[in-house]
C-alpha positions in Angstrom: -0.2 0.0 0.0 0.9 3.4 -1.3 1.2 6.5 1.5 1.3 10.2 0.9 1.9 12.3 4.0 1.2 15.8 3.0 1.7 18.5 5.4 3.0 22.6 4.5 7.0 22.7 3.9 7.4 19.1 4.4 9.5 19.9 7.3 8.2 18.5 10.5 5.0 16.4 10.7 4.8 14.3 7.2 8.4 13.5 7.1 8.1 11.8 10.5 4.7 10.5 9.5 7.2 8.5 6.8 9.7 7.5 8.5 7.1 6.1 10.8 5.4 4.0 9.0 7.6 3.6 6.2 8.6 0.3 8.6 5.5 -0.7 8.5 5.6 -4.4 6.6 3.4 -3.9 3.3 3.5 -0.2 3.4 5.8 2.5 1.2 5.7 5.8 2.4 6.3 9.1 0.8 5.5 13.2 2.2 5.4 16.0 0.6 4.2 19.8 1.0 1.8 22.3 -0.1 3.7 24.7 -0.3 6.3 25.8 -3.0 9.1 26.8 -1.1 8.2 23.0 0.5 11.4 20.7 1.4 9.5 18.1 -1.3 6.6 20.1 -3.2 4.0 17.8 -4.1 4.3 16.6 -7.8 1.3 14.5 -9.8 4.1 11.7 -9.7 3.2 11.4 -6.5 -0.6 12.2 -6.5 -0.8 9.2 -8.9 1.5 7.1 -7.2 -0.4 7.0 -3.9 -3.4 4.6 -3.0 -4.3 6.5 0.0 -3.1 10.2 1.2 -2.8 11.9 4.7 -3.3 15.1 5.0 -2.1 16.9 8.4 -4.7 20.2 8.3 -8.6 20.2 6.1 -6.4 23.2 4.1 -3.9 21.1 3.1 -6.9 18.5 1.9 -8.6 21.9 0.1 -5.4 22.6 -1.5 -4.6 19.1 -3.2 -8.1 19.3 -4.4 -8.2 22.8 -6.0 -4.9 22.1 -7.8 -5.1 18.0 -9.2 -8.8 16.9 -8.4 -8.0 16.0 -11.8 -4.7 13.5 -10.8 -6.7 13.0 -7.0 -10.1 11.2 -9.0 -11.7 9.3 -6.2 -8.6 8.5 -4.2 -9.3 8.4 -0.2 -7.2 11.4 1.5 -8.0 11.6 5.4 -7.5 14.7 7.1 -5.7 13.6 10.5 -5.8 17.2 12.4 -2.7 17.2 13.4 -2.1 21.1 14.1 1.7 22.8 12.7 2.9 22.7 16.9 5.8 19.9 16.6 9.1 19.0 15.2 10.7 16.5 13.4 10.0 12.6 14.9 8.2 14.6 18.3 7.4 11.3 20.1 3.5 12.6 20.6 3.7 13.6 17.2 4.7 10.1 16.3 1.9 8.4 19.2 -0.3 10.5 17.3 0.6 9.1 14.1 0.0 5.8 14.5 -2.5 5.6 16.3 -4.9 7.8 13.9 -3.8 6.3 10.9 -2.9 2.4 12.0 -7.3 3.2 13.2 -7.6 4.2 9.7 -6.2 2.0 7.9 -7.2 -0.7 10.9 -3.6 -1.8 11.4 -1.0 -1.5 14.6 
């Protein structure tokens, strides 16, 4: 399963999610940002690759749909409601990502 994690600048939240979930068996993970100044700006290739997209906030989902609706199609986009108040690999962020994404995917 290909999981794509999205935040604004691809600096802390989405790279943390990528790191946490890439270790899970049967899961491939990438991360990207919606900002043109992101470390890795989300591309149509990223969205085409993904089976499931996880956005950290509603604004990320809205921007993806506004800019890439044709590529996204009916692909699921889940909003995790994780605010931009964590640093990379913050233990609380890691736990939120494990719990929320795991619950959506039905895996531990």
